[in-house]
Biopython code that builds the backbone (N, CA, C, O; Angstrom):
import numpy as np
from Bio.PDB.StructureBuilder import StructureBuilder

atoms = [
    (1, "MET", "N", (-16.222, -9.975, -11.484)),
    (1, "MET", "CA", (-15.826, -10.612, -10.027)),
    (1, "MET", "C", (-16.546, -10.031, -9.111)),
    (1, "MET", "O", (-16.730, -8.818, -9.210)),
    (2, "PRO", "N", (-17.096, -10.743, -8.048)),
    (2, "PRO", "CA", (-17.890, -10.315, -6.871)),
    (2, "PRO", "C", (-17.140, -9.316, -5.807)),
    (2, "PRO", "O", (-15.989, -9.578, -5.458)),
    (3, "ALA", "N", (-17.551, -8.627, -5.506)),
    (3, "ALA", "CA", (-17.064, -7.458, -4.556)),
    (3, "ALA", "C", (-16.817, -8.252, -3.025)),
    (3, "ALA", "O", (-16.391, -7.657, -2.035)),
    (4, "GLU", "N", (-17.143, -9.577, -3.050)),
    (4, "GLU", "CA", (-16.866, -10.077, -1.668)),
    (4, "GLU", "C", (-15.389, -10.658, -1.907)),
    (4, "GLU", "O", (-14.716, -11.034, -0.947)),
    (5, "GLN", "N", (-14.928, -10.714, -3.180)),
    (5, "GLN", "CA", (-13.567, -11.373, -3.313)),
    (5, "GLN", "C", (-12.723, -10.609, -2.440)),
    (5, "GLN", "O", (-13.042, -9.461, -2.131)),
    (6, "PHE", "N", (-11.481, -11.248, -1.940)),
    (6, "PHE", "CA", (-10.539, -10.584, -1.061)),
    (6, "PHE", "C", (-9.358, -11.141, -1.110)),
    (6, "PHE", "O", (-9.278, -12.338, -1.388)),
    (7, "ALA", "N", (-8.404, -10.504, -0.892)),
    (7, "ALA", "CA", (-6.921, -10.804, -0.786)),
    (7, "ALA", "C", (-6.606, -11.245, 0.956)),
    (7, "ALA", "O", (-6.863, -10.585, 1.962)),
    (8, "GLU", "N", (-5.993, -12.533, 0.838)),
    (8, "GLU", "CA", (-5.559, -12.919, 2.340)),
    (8, "GLU", "C", (-3.877, -12.609, 2.495)),
    (8, "GLU", "O", (-3.181, -12.386, 1.505)),
    (9, "ARG", "N", (-3.454, -12.625, 3.583)),
    (9, "ARG", "CA", (-2.217, -12.572, 3.838)),
    (9, "ARG", "C", (-1.995, -13.371, 5.154)),
    (9, "ARG", "O", (-2.847, -13.489, 6.034)),
    (10, "PRO", "N", (-0.715, -13.916, 5.181)),
    (10, "PRO", "CA", (-0.411, -14.788, 6.371)),
    (10, "PRO", "C", (-0.537, -13.802, 7.791)),
    (10, "PRO", "O", (-0.691, -12.583, 7.729)),
    (11, "GLU", "N", (-0.464, -14.386, 8.753)),
    (11, "GLU", "CA", (-0.559, -13.772, 10.095)),
    (11, "GLU", "C", (0.865, -13.250, 10.493)),
    (11, "GLU", "O", (1.859, -13.925, 10.226)),
    (12, "GLU", "N", (0.939, -12.240, 11.030)),
    (12, "GLU", "CA", (2.088, -11.756, 11.613)),
    (12, "GLU", "C", (1.942, -11.507, 13.135)),
    (12, "GLU", "O", (1.339, -10.518, 13.552)),
    (13, "GLY", "N", (2.532, -12.466, 13.993)),
    (13, "GLY", "CA", (2.458, -12.312, 15.332)),
    (13, "GLY", "C", (1.074, -12.440, 15.687)),
    (13, "GLY", "O", (0.680, -11.797, 16.660)),
    (14, "GLY", "N", (0.250, -13.188, 15.035)),
    (14, "GLY", "CA", (-1.252, -13.181, 15.402)),
    (14, "GLY", "C", (-1.971, -12.134, 14.954)),
    (14, "GLY", "O", (-3.180, -12.222, 15.171)),
    (15, "ASN", "N", (-1.513, -10.960, 14.274)),
    (15, "ASN", "CA", (-2.286, -9.894, 13.851)),
    (15, "ASN", "C", (-2.081, -9.971, 12.428)),
    (15, "ASN", "O", (-1.065, -10.382, 11.867)),
    (16, "HIS", "N", (-3.360, -9.448, 11.781)),
    (16, "HIS", "CA", (-3.204, -8.945, 10.371)),
    (16, "HIS", "C", (-3.274, -7.488, 10.182)),
    (16, "HIS", "O", (-4.272, -6.781, 10.323)),
    (17, "ILE", "N", (-1.936, -7.084, 9.803)),
    (17, "ILE", "CA", (-1.725, -5.603, 10.030)),
    (17, "ILE", "C", (-1.151, -5.158, 8.469)),
    (17, "ILE", "O", (-0.493, -5.881, 7.722)),
    (18, "MET", "N", (-1.551, -3.904, 8.234)),
    (18, "MET", "CA", (-0.680, -3.305, 6.908)),
    (18, "MET", "C", (-0.731, -1.705, 7.456)),
    (18, "MET", "O", (-1.302, -1.258, 8.451)),
    (19, "ARG", "N", (-0.038, -1.113, 6.581)),
    (19, "ARG", "CA", (0.116, 0.101, 6.832)),
    (19, "ARG", "C", (-0.546, 1.143, 5.528)),
    (19, "ARG", "O", (0.022, 1.075, 4.438)),
    (20, "CYS", "N", (-1.507, 1.901, 5.652)),
    (20, "CYS", "CA", (-2.053, 2.573, 4.730)),
    (20, "CYS", "C", (-0.952, 3.697, 4.130)),
    (20, "CYS", "O", (-0.233, 4.498, 4.728)),
    (21, "ALA", "N", (-1.112, 3.434, 2.785)),
    (21, "ALA", "CA", (-0.269, 4.294, 1.880)),
    (21, "ALA", "C", (-0.439, 5.736, 1.968)),
    (21, "ALA", "O", (0.428, 6.591, 1.786)),
    (22, "THR", "N", (-1.990, 5.944, 2.351)),
    (22, "THR", "CA", (-2.337, 7.490, 2.300)),
    (22, "THR", "C", (-1.963, 8.213, 3.409)),
    (22, "THR", "O", (-1.426, 9.314, 3.288)),
    (23, "CYS", "N", (-2.246, 7.587, 4.736)),
    (23, "CYS", "CA", (-2.095, 8.392, 5.981)),
    (23, "CYS", "C", (-0.873, 7.717, 6.707)),
    (23, "CYS", "O", (-0.357, 8.284, 7.670)),
    (24, "ASN", "N", (-0.408, 6.503, 6.247)),
    (24, "ASN", "CA", (0.663, 5.731, 6.996)),
    (24, "ASN", "C", (0.387, 5.450, 8.117)),
    (24, "ASN", "O", (1.298, 5.530, 8.941)),
    (25, "LYS", "N", (-0.999, 5.005, 8.582)),
    (25, "LYS", "CA", (-1.262, 4.558, 10.034)),
    (25, "LYS", "C", (-1.464, 3.048, 9.777)),
    (25, "LYS", "O", (-1.834, 2.606, 8.689)),
    (26, "ILE", "N", (-1.191, 2.284, 10.869)),
    (26, "ILE", "CA", (-1.632, 0.949, 10.852)),
    (26, "ILE", "C", (-3.035, 0.611, 10.907)),
    (26, "ILE", "O", (-3.750, 1.168, 11.740)),
    (27, "VAL", "N", (-3.529, -0.293, 10.057)),
    (27, "VAL", "CA", (-4.709, -0.760, 9.601)),
    (27, "VAL", "C", (-4.791, -2.438, 10.148)),
    (27, "VAL", "O", (-3.904, -3.217, 9.800)),
    (28, "ASP", "N", (-5.777, -2.832, 10.906)),
    (28, "ASP", "CA", (-5.909, -4.143, 11.153)),
    (28, "ASP", "C", (-6.893, -4.779, 10.017)),
    (28, "ASP", "O", (-8.112, -4.681, 10.158)),
    (29, "THR", "N", (-6.439, -5.298, 9.118)),
    (29, "THR", "CA", (-7.091, -6.156, 7.996)),
    (29, "THR", "C", (-8.096, -7.094, 8.396)),
    (29, "THR", "O", (-9.093, -7.358, 7.723)),
    (30, "GLY", "N", (-7.774, -7.650, 9.642)),
    (30, "GLY", "CA", (-8.688, -9.027, 9.894)),
    (30, "GLY", "C", (-8.335, -10.025, 9.072)),
    (30, "GLY", "O", (-9.094, -10.993, 9.120)),
    (31, "GLY", "N", (-7.315, -10.115, 8.239)),
    (31, "GLY", "CA", (-6.783, -11.010, 7.253)),
    (31, "GLY", "C", (-7.410, -10.870, 5.900)),
    (31, "GLY", "O", (-7.424, -11.796, 5.089)),
    (32, "LYS", "N", (-7.866, -9.830, 5.704)),
    (32, "LYS", "CA", (-8.428, -9.974, 4.206)),
    (32, "LYS", "C", (-8.720, -8.214, 3.893)),
    (32, "LYS", "O", (-8.887, -7.387, 4.788)),
    (33, "ILE", "N", (-8.728, -7.986, 2.758)),
    (33, "ILE", "CA", (-8.978, -6.731, 2.088)),
    (33, "ILE", "C", (-9.928, -6.848, 0.941)),
    (33, "ILE", "O", (-9.535, -7.285, -0.141)),
    (34, "LEU", "N", (-11.169, -6.471, 1.139)),
    (34, "LEU", "CA", (-12.033, -6.273, -0.051)),
    (34, "LEU", "C", (-11.765, -5.252, -0.967)),
    (34, "LEU", "O", (-11.066, -4.303, -0.612)),
    (35, "PHE", "N", (-12.269, -5.324, -2.207)),
    (35, "PHE", "CA", (-11.989, -4.453, -3.279)),
    (35, "PHE", "C", (-12.470, -3.136, -2.690)),
    (35, "PHE", "O", (-11.674, -2.198, -2.742)),
    (36, "ARG", "N", (-13.669, -2.933, -2.133)),
    (36, "ARG", "CA", (-14.060, -1.454, -1.645)),
    (36, "ARG", "C", (-13.675, -1.153, -0.255)),
    (36, "ARG", "O", (-14.208, -0.146, 0.211)),
    (37, "ASP", "N", (-12.888, -1.786, 0.493)),
    (37, "ASP", "CA", (-12.451, -1.328, 1.698)),
    (37, "ASP", "C", (-11.734, -0.251, 1.800)),
    (37, "ASP", "O", (-10.927, 0.023, 0.912)),
    (38, "GLU", "N", (-11.919, 0.651, 3.034)),
    (38, "GLU", "CA", (-11.323, 1.906, 3.092)),
    (38, "GLU", "C", (-10.484, 2.137, 4.479)),
    (38, "GLU", "O", (-10.839, 1.570, 5.513)),
    (39, "CYS", "N", (-9.697, 2.740, 4.449)),
    (39, "CYS", "CA", (-8.888, 2.943, 5.627)),
    (39, "CYS", "C", (-9.638, 3.681, 6.765)),
    (39, "CYS", "O", (-10.128, 4.795, 6.584)),
    (40, "PRO", "N", (-9.714, 2.983, 8.006)),
    (40, "PRO", "CA", (-10.515, 3.592, 9.059)),
    (40, "PRO", "C", (-10.144, 5.012, 9.609)),
    (40, "PRO", "O", (-10.824, 5.770, 10.301)),
    (41, "HIS", "N", (-8.933, 5.156, 9.133)),
    (41, "HIS", "CA", (-8.535, 6.413, 9.625)),
    (41, "HIS", "C", (-8.495, 7.579, 8.696)),
    (41, "HIS", "O", (-8.639, 8.715, 9.148)),
    (42, "CYS", "N", (-8.293, 7.349, 7.320)),
    (42, "CYS", "CA", (-8.380, 8.465, 6.521)),
    (42, "CYS", "C", (-9.577, 8.203, 5.576)),
    (42, "CYS", "O", (-9.975, 9.244, 5.053)),
    (43, "ARG", "N", (-10.157, 7.253, 5.269)),
    (43, "ARG", "CA", (-11.129, 6.567, 4.403)),
    (43, "ARG", "C", (-10.613, 6.602, 2.880)),
    (43, "ARG", "O", (-11.356, 6.643, 1.899)),
    (44, "ALA", "N", (-9.371, 6.581, 2.861)),
    (44, "ALA", "CA", (-8.815, 6.329, 1.455)),
    (44, "ALA", "C", (-9.058, 4.665, 1.002)),
    (44, "ALA", "O", (-9.243, 3.783, 1.840)),
    (45, "ASP", "N", (-9.024, 4.453, -0.303)),
    (45, "ASP", "CA", (-9.315, 3.093, -0.534)),
    (45, "ASP", "C", (-7.908, 2.210, -0.104)),
    (45, "ASP", "O", (-6.773, 2.681, -0.024)),
    (46, "LEU", "N", (-8.283, 0.914, 0.125)),
    (46, "LEU", "CA", (-7.041, 0.131, 0.814)),
    (46, "LEU", "C", (-6.735, -1.064, -0.323)),
    (46, "LEU", "O", (-5.645, -1.629, -0.223)),
    (47, "HIS", "N", (-7.488, -1.409, -1.218)),
    (47, "HIS", "CA", (-7.124, -2.250, -2.159)),
    (47, "HIS", "C", (-6.510, -1.468, -3.478)),
    (47, "HIS", "O", (-7.147, -1.356, -4.525)),
    (48, "ILE", "N", (-5.202, -0.953, -3.280)),
    (48, "ILE", "CA", (-4.670, -0.213, -4.352)),
    (48, "ILE", "C", (-3.175, -0.797, -4.434)),
    (48, "ILE", "O", (-2.639, -1.483, -3.564)),
    (49, "CYS", "N", (-2.641, -0.411, -5.586)),
    (49, "CYS", "CA", (-1.212, -0.839, -6.000)),
    (49, "CYS", "C", (-0.340, -0.406, -4.682)),
    (49, "CYS", "O", (0.339, -1.272, -4.130)),
    (50, "GLN", "N", (-0.359, 0.865, -4.203)),
    (50, "GLN", "CA", (0.721, 1.438, -3.208)),
    (50, "GLN", "C", (0.401, 0.322, -2.090)),
    (50, "GLN", "O", (1.419, -0.032, -1.495)),
    (51, "ASN", "N", (-0.583, -0.201, -1.745)),
    (51, "ASN", "CA", (-0.736, -0.750, -0.402)),
    (51, "ASN", "C", (-0.433, -2.212, -0.795)),
    (51, "ASN", "O", (-0.690, -3.037, 0.082)),
    (52, "CYS", "N", (0.179, -2.779, -2.212)),
    (52, "CYS", "CA", (0.595, -4.098, -2.323)),
    (52, "CYS", "C", (1.732, -4.490, -2.109)),
    (52, "CYS", "O", (2.693, -3.758, -2.345)),
    (53, "LEU", "N", (1.884, -5.821, -1.579)),
    (53, "LEU", "CA", (3.367, -6.401, -1.406)),
    (53, "LEU", "C", (4.023, -6.340, -2.772)),
    (53, "LEU", "O", (5.225, -6.075, -2.772)),
    (54, "PHE", "N", (3.492, -6.520, -3.802)),
    (54, "PHE", "CA", (4.070, -6.602, -5.231)),
    (54, "PHE", "C", (4.353, -5.172, -5.783)),
    (54, "PHE", "O", (4.997, -5.112, -6.830)),
    (55, "TYR", "N", (3.942, -4.019, -5.195)),
    (55, "TYR", "CA", (4.201, -2.723, -5.736)),
    (55, "TYR", "C", (5.627, -2.290, -5.680)),
    (55, "TYR", "O", (6.231, -2.253, -4.607)),
    (56, "ASP", "N", (6.148, -1.979, -6.758)),
    (56, "ASP", "CA", (7.735, -1.555, -6.728)),
    (56, "ASP", "C", (7.919, -0.777, -7.975)),
    (56, "ASP", "O", (7.764, -1.185, -9.126)),
    (57, "THR", "N", (8.306, 0.518, -7.539)),
    (57, "THR", "CA", (8.407, 1.414, -8.697)),
    (57, "THR", "C", (9.533, 1.153, -9.558)),
    (57, "THR", "O", (9.617, 1.826, -10.585)),
    (58, "GLY", "N", (10.483, 0.216, -9.287)),
    (58, "GLY", "CA", (11.593, -0.088, -10.205)),
    (58, "GLY", "C", (11.302, -1.145, -11.139)),
    (58, "GLY", "O", (12.118, -1.427, -12.016)),
    (59, "ALA", "N", (10.050, -1.839, -11.005)),
    (59, "ALA", "CA", (9.615, -2.801, -11.647)),
    (59, "ALA", "C", (8.810, -2.352, -12.843)),
    (59, "ALA", "O", (8.252, -1.257, -12.917)),
    (60, "GLU", "N", (8.793, -3.364, -13.848)),
    (60, "GLU", "CA", (7.858, -2.802, -14.994)),
    (60, "GLU", "C", (6.503, -2.762, -14.554)),
    (60, "GLU", "O", (6.004, -3.631, -13.840)),
    (61, "ASN", "N", (5.772, -1.525, -15.075)),
    (61, "ASN", "CA", (4.183, -1.426, -14.578)),
    (61, "ASN", "C", (4.414, -1.160, -13.052)),
    (61, "ASN", "O", (3.351, -1.213, -12.433)),
    (62, "ASP", "N", (5.470, -0.898, -12.299)),
    (62, "ASP", "CA", (5.466, -0.777, -10.884)),
    (62, "ASP", "C", (4.978, -1.972, -10.110)),
    (62, "ASP", "O", (4.617, -1.888, -8.936)),
    (63, "CYS", "N", (4.978, -3.082, -10.806)),
    (63, "CYS", "CA", (4.523, -4.357, -10.138)),
    (63, "CYS", "C", (5.419, -5.474, -10.317)),
    (63, "CYS", "O", (5.819, -5.718, -11.455)),
    (64, "ARG", "N", (5.820, -6.250, -9.248)),
    (64, "ARG", "CA", (6.733, -7.323, -9.393)),
    (64, "ARG", "C", (5.785, -8.655, -9.712)),
    (64, "ARG", "O", (6.335, -9.749, -9.844)),
    (65, "GLU", "N", (4.623, -8.549, -9.806)),
    (65, "GLU", "CA", (3.879, -9.812, -10.270)),
    (65, "GLU", "C", (3.835, -9.553, -11.793)),
    (65, "GLU", "O", (3.265, -8.585, -12.296)),
    (66, "SER", "N", (4.512, -10.539, -12.494)),
    (66, "SER", "CA", (4.448, -10.244, -13.907)),
    (66, "SER", "C", (3.166, -10.707, -14.798)),
    (66, "SER", "O", (3.026, -10.401, -15.982)),
    (67, "ASN", "N", (2.200, -11.538, -13.998)),
    (67, "ASN", "CA", (0.851, -11.625, -14.796)),
    (67, "ASN", "C", (-0.118, -10.650, -14.441)),
    (67, "ASN", "O", (-1.221, -10.666, -14.988)),
    (68, "ALA", "N", (0.192, -9.759, -13.539)),
    (68, "ALA", "CA", (-0.835, -8.815, -13.208)),
    (68, "ALA", "C", (-1.158, -7.868, -14.371)),
    (68, "ALA", "O", (-0.252, -7.547, -15.139)),
    (69, "GLU", "N", (-2.349, -7.427, -14.530)),
    (69, "GLU", "CA", (-2.754, -6.401, -15.477)),
    (69, "GLU", "C", (-2.373, -5.250, -15.222)),
    (69, "GLU", "O", (-2.137, -4.960, -14.049)),
    (70, "LEU", "N", (-2.229, -4.383, -16.154)),
    (70, "LEU", "CA", (-1.763, -3.025, -15.961)),
    (70, "LEU", "C", (-2.745, -2.146, -15.355)),
    (70, "LEU", "O", (-3.827, -1.921, -15.897)),
    (71, "VAL", "N", (-2.312, -1.522, -13.977)),
    (71, "VAL", "CA", (-3.514, -0.530, -13.449)),
    (71, "VAL", "C", (-2.739, 0.924, -13.562)),
    (71, "VAL", "O", (-1.619, 1.098, -13.080)),
    (72, "LEU", "N", (-3.397, 1.831, -14.181)),
    (72, "LEU", "CA", (-2.746, 3.163, -14.510)),
    (72, "LEU", "C", (-2.804, 3.898, -13.222)),
    (72, "LEU", "O", (-1.801, 4.533, -12.894)),
    (73, "ASP", "N", (-3.748, 3.897, -12.522)),
    (73, "ASP", "CA", (-3.889, 4.918, -11.150)),
    (73, "ASP", "C", (-3.555, 3.868, -9.928)),
    (73, "ASP", "O", (-4.321, 2.982, -9.550)),
    (74, "LYS", "N", (-2.559, 4.084, -9.515)),
    (74, "LYS", "CA", (-1.617, 3.239, -8.420)),
    (74, "LYS", "C", (-2.382, 3.744, -7.160)),
    (74, "LYS", "O", (-2.190, 3.169, -6.089)),
    (75, "GLU", "N", (-3.405, 4.997, -7.262)),
    (75, "GLU", "CA", (-3.897, 5.223, -5.783)),
    (75, "GLU", "C", (-5.289, 5.166, -5.792)),
    (75, "GLU", "O", (-5.897, 5.761, -4.902)),
    (76, "LYS", "N", (-5.939, 4.505, -6.711)),
    (76, "LYS", "CA", (-7.354, 4.212, -6.479)),
    (76, "LYS", "C", (-7.646, 2.664, -6.528)),
    (76, "LYS", "O", (-6.840, 1.869, -7.012)),
    (77, "ALA", "N", (-8.912, 2.281, -5.968)),
    (77, "ALA", "CA", (-9.201, 0.980, -5.783)),
    (77, "ALA", "C", (-8.994, 0.137, -7.227)),
    (77, "ALA", "O", (-9.134, 0.768, -8.274)),
    (78, "ASN", "N", (-8.725, -1.014, -7.263)),
    (78, "ASN", "CA", (-8.672, -1.718, -8.366)),
    (78, "ASN", "C", (-9.260, -3.219, -8.115)),
    (78, "ASN", "O", (-9.668, -3.618, -7.024)),
    (79, "PHE", "N", (-9.234, -3.953, -9.277)),
    (79, "PHE", "CA", (-9.709, -5.316, -9.100)),
    (79, "PHE", "C", (-8.612, -6.478, -9.429)),
    (79, "PHE", "O", (-8.883, -7.567, -9.934)),
    (80, "CYS", "N", (-7.175, -5.972, -8.998)),
    (80, "CYS", "CA", (-6.323, -6.887, -9.226)),
    (80, "CYS", "C", (-6.361, -8.172, -8.378)),
    (80, "CYS", "O", (-6.399, -8.088, -7.150)),
    (81, "GLU", "N", (-6.350, -9.376, -9.021)),
    (81, "GLU", "CA", (-6.277, -10.672, -8.228)),
    (81, "GLU", "C", (-5.404, -10.865, -7.505)),
    (81, "GLU", "O", (-5.601, -11.484, -6.460)),
    (82, "TYR", "N", (-3.995, -10.321, -7.896)),
    (82, "TYR", "CA", (-2.714, -10.694, -7.274)),
    (82, "TYR", "C", (-2.466, -9.625, -6.000)),
    (82, "TYR", "O", (-1.386, -9.579, -5.411)),
    (83, "PHE", "N", (-3.601, -8.781, -5.658)),
    (83, "PHE", "CA", (-3.339, -7.976, -4.576)),
    (83, "PHE", "C", (-2.931, -8.680, -3.144)),
    (83, "PHE", "O", (-3.695, -9.532, -2.689)),
    (84, "ARG", "N", (-1.850, -8.364, -2.503)),
    (84, "ARG", "CA", (-1.654, -9.128, -1.140)),
    (84, "ARG", "C", (-1.184, -7.742, -0.288)),
    (84, "ARG", "O", (-0.371, -6.928, -0.726)),
    (85, "PRO", "N", (-1.823, -7.653, 0.935)),
    (85, "PRO", "CA", (-1.343, -6.368, 1.726)),
    (85, "PRO", "C", (0.012, -6.429, 1.876)),
    (85, "PRO", "O", (0.628, -7.484, 2.028)),
    (86, "ALA", "N", (0.543, -5.253, 1.835)),
    (86, "ALA", "CA", (2.099, -5.063, 2.008)),
    (86, "ALA", "C", (2.279, -5.152, 3.464)),
    (86, "ALA", "O", (1.358, -5.111, 4.280)),
    (87, "ASP", "N", (3.545, -5.277, 3.737)),
    (87, "ASP", "CA", (3.956, -5.569, 5.181)),
    (87, "ASP", "C", (3.867, -4.166, 6.018)),
    (87, "ASP", "O", (4.333, -3.114, 5.580)),
    (88, "GLY", "N", (3.289, -4.273, 7.126)),
    (88, "GLY", "CA", (2.917, -3.142, 7.992)),
    (88, "GLY", "C", (3.878, -2.210, 8.402)),
    (88, "GLY", "O", (3.546, -1.175, 8.979)),
    (89, "GLN", "N", (5.463, -2.591, 8.060)),
    (89, "GLN", "CA", (6.584, -1.910, 8.505)),
    (89, "GLN", "C", (6.752, -0.954, 7.341)),
    (89, "GLN", "O", (7.418, 0.051, 7.591)),
    (90, "ALA", "N", (6.244, -1.092, 6.051)),
    (90, "ALA", "CA", (6.740, -0.304, 4.942)),
    (90, "ALA", "C", (5.988, 1.172, 5.170)),
    (90, "ALA", "O", (4.855, 1.322, 5.629)),
    (91, "ALA", "N", (6.907, 2.229, 4.732)),
    (91, "ALA", "CA", (6.519, 3.511, 4.955)),
    (91, "ALA", "C", (5.560, 3.844, 3.477)),
    (91, "ALA", "O", (5.664, 3.259, 2.398)),
    (92, "ALA", "N", (4.760, 4.803, 3.784)),
    (92, "ALA", "CA", (4.058, 5.261, 2.618)),
    (92, "ALA", "C", (4.907, 6.131, 1.723)),
    (92, "ALA", "O", (5.831, 6.843, 2.116)),
    (93, "PRO", "N", (4.492, 5.996, 0.471)),
    (93, "PRO", "CA", (5.659, 6.869, -0.456)),
    (93, "PRO", "C", (5.486, 8.356, -0.135)),
    (93, "PRO", "O", (6.515, 9.032, -0.165)),
    (94, "HIS", "N", (4.429, 8.911, 0.142)),
    (94, "HIS", "CA", (4.380, 10.243, 0.629)),
    (94, "HIS", "C", (5.216, 10.564, 1.771)),
    (94, "HIS", "O", (5.789, 11.653, 1.798)),
    (95, "ALA", "N", (5.359, 9.639, 2.821)),
    (95, "ALA", "CA", (6.127, 9.757, 3.995)),
    (95, "ALA", "C", (7.597, 9.768, 3.633)),
    (95, "ALA", "O", (8.418, 10.496, 4.191)),
    (96, "VAL", "N", (7.897, 8.842, 2.584)),
    (96, "VAL", "CA", (9.405, 8.875, 2.297)),
    (96, "VAL", "C", (9.744, 10.171, 1.708)),
    (96, "VAL", "O", (10.781, 10.733, 2.059)),
    (97, "ASP", "N", (8.987, 10.675, 0.872)),
    (97, "ASP", "CA", (9.024, 12.070, 0.223)),
    (97, "ASP", "C", (9.238, 13.079, 1.160)),
    (97, "ASP", "O", (9.992, 13.996, 0.833)),
    (98, "GLU", "N", (8.605, 13.087, 2.505)),
    (98, "GLU", "CA", (8.459, 13.920, 3.532)),
    (98, "GLU", "C", (9.976, 14.010, 4.305)),
    (98, "GLU", "O", (10.454, 15.054, 4.748)),
    (99, "VAL", "N", (10.583, 12.737, 4.360)),
    (99, "VAL", "CA", (11.566, 12.585, 5.166)),
    (99, "VAL", "C", (12.819, 13.034, 4.193)),
    (99, "VAL", "O", (13.879, 13.466, 4.646)),
    (100, "LYS", "N", (12.557, 12.878, 2.869)),
    (100, "LYS", "CA", (13.677, 13.521, 1.988)),
    (100, "LYS", "C", (13.685, 14.865, 2.167)),
    (100, "LYS", "O", (14.739, 15.421, 2.477)),
    (101, "LYS", "N", (12.614, 15.516, 2.012)),
    (101, "LYS", "CA", (12.431, 16.986, 2.130)),
    (101, "LYS", "C", (12.965, 17.676, 3.488)),
    (101, "LYS", "O", (13.362, 18.840, 3.539)),
    (102, "LYS", "N", (12.918, 16.827, 4.525)),
    (102, "LYS", "CA", (13.457, 17.235, 5.987)),
    (102, "LYS", "C", (14.840, 17.338, 5.820)),
    (102, "LYS", "O", (15.518, 18.350, 5.997)),
    (103, "LEU", "N", (15.316, 15.942, 5.377)),
    (103, "LEU", "CA", (16.840, 15.740, 5.189)),
    (103, "LEU", "C", (17.552, 17.051, 4.451)),
    (103, "LEU", "O", (18.528, 17.690, 4.843)),
    (104, "ASP", "N", (16.685, 17.260, 3.159)),
    (104, "ASP", "CA", (17.317, 18.315, 2.243)),
    (104, "ASP", "C", (17.373, 19.507, 2.807)),
    (104, "ASP", "O", (18.316, 20.244, 2.516)),
    (105, "ALA", "N", (16.395, 19.924, 3.706)),
    (105, "ALA", "CA", (16.261, 21.433, 4.337)),
    (105, "ALA", "C", (17.342, 21.143, 5.501)),
    (105, "ALA", "O", (18.032, 22.140, 5.710)),
    (106, "LEU", "N", (17.586, 20.313, 6.107)),
    (106, "LEU", "CA", (18.477, 20.107, 7.219)),
    (106, "LEU", "C", (19.866, 20.278, 6.532)),
    (106, "LEU", "O", (20.636, 20.981, 7.187)),
    (107, "PHE", "N", (20.280, 19.871, 5.546)),
    (107, "PHE", "CA", (21.652, 19.847, 5.011)),
    (107, "PHE", "C", (21.909, 21.244, 4.229)),
    (107, "PHE", "O", (23.017, 21.758, 4.071)),
    (108, "LYS", "N", (20.851, 21.684, 3.836)),
    (108, "LYS", "CA", (20.735, 23.074, 3.152)),
    (108, "LYS", "C", (21.072, 24.232, 4.173)),
    (108, "LYS", "O", (21.759, 25.221, 3.918)),
    (109, "LYS", "N", (20.437, 23.915, 5.432)),
    (109, "LYS", "CA", (20.796, 25.141, 6.394)),
    (109, "LYS", "C", (22.075, 25.103, 6.924)),
    (109, "LYS", "O", (22.612, 26.108, 7.390)),
    (110, "GLY", "N", (22.665, 23.883, 6.882)),
    (110, "GLY", "CA", (24.131, 23.721, 7.437)),
    (110, "GLY", "C", (25.183, 24.521, 6.501)),
    (110, "GLY", "O", (26.289, 24.842, 6.935)),
    (111, "ARG", "N", (24.787, 24.798, 5.278)),
    (111, "ARG", "CA", (25.782, 25.457, 4.330)),
    (111, "ARG", "C", (26.035, 27.044, 4.713)),
    (111, "ARG", "O", (26.813, 27.724, 4.044)),
]
sb = StructureBuilder()
sb.init_structure("model")
sb.init_model(0)
sb.init_chain("A")
sb.init_seg("    ")
for serial, (resi, resn, name, xyz) in enumerate(atoms, 1):
    if name == "N":
        sb.init_residue(resn, " ", resi, " ")
    sb.init_atom(name, np.array(xyz, "f"), 0.0, 1.0, " ", f" {name:<3s}", serial, name[0])
structure = sb.get_structure()
């Protein structure tokens, strides 16, 4: 498949945005994500499972798209044709872990 292949997503308020799963910063996609695109903030790959609308750790193979091929490394660029940039409101997995650690520390201090 050519590198020019891209994933489109509908506009949100006139903007094409997503949140990078690596640095958790907002990225203006211009309406498409190429297979080799990188985050302008942290240079991490953007076309990864963790940035996809279908990514769900509770689903089989961590993907809600049943026709998608298995991708082993969810943090590396892949050629999945079902990729759709996730909602810009979603928090990156590592950000969720950080919040959980802070809450655990807060409640442990109170004991």
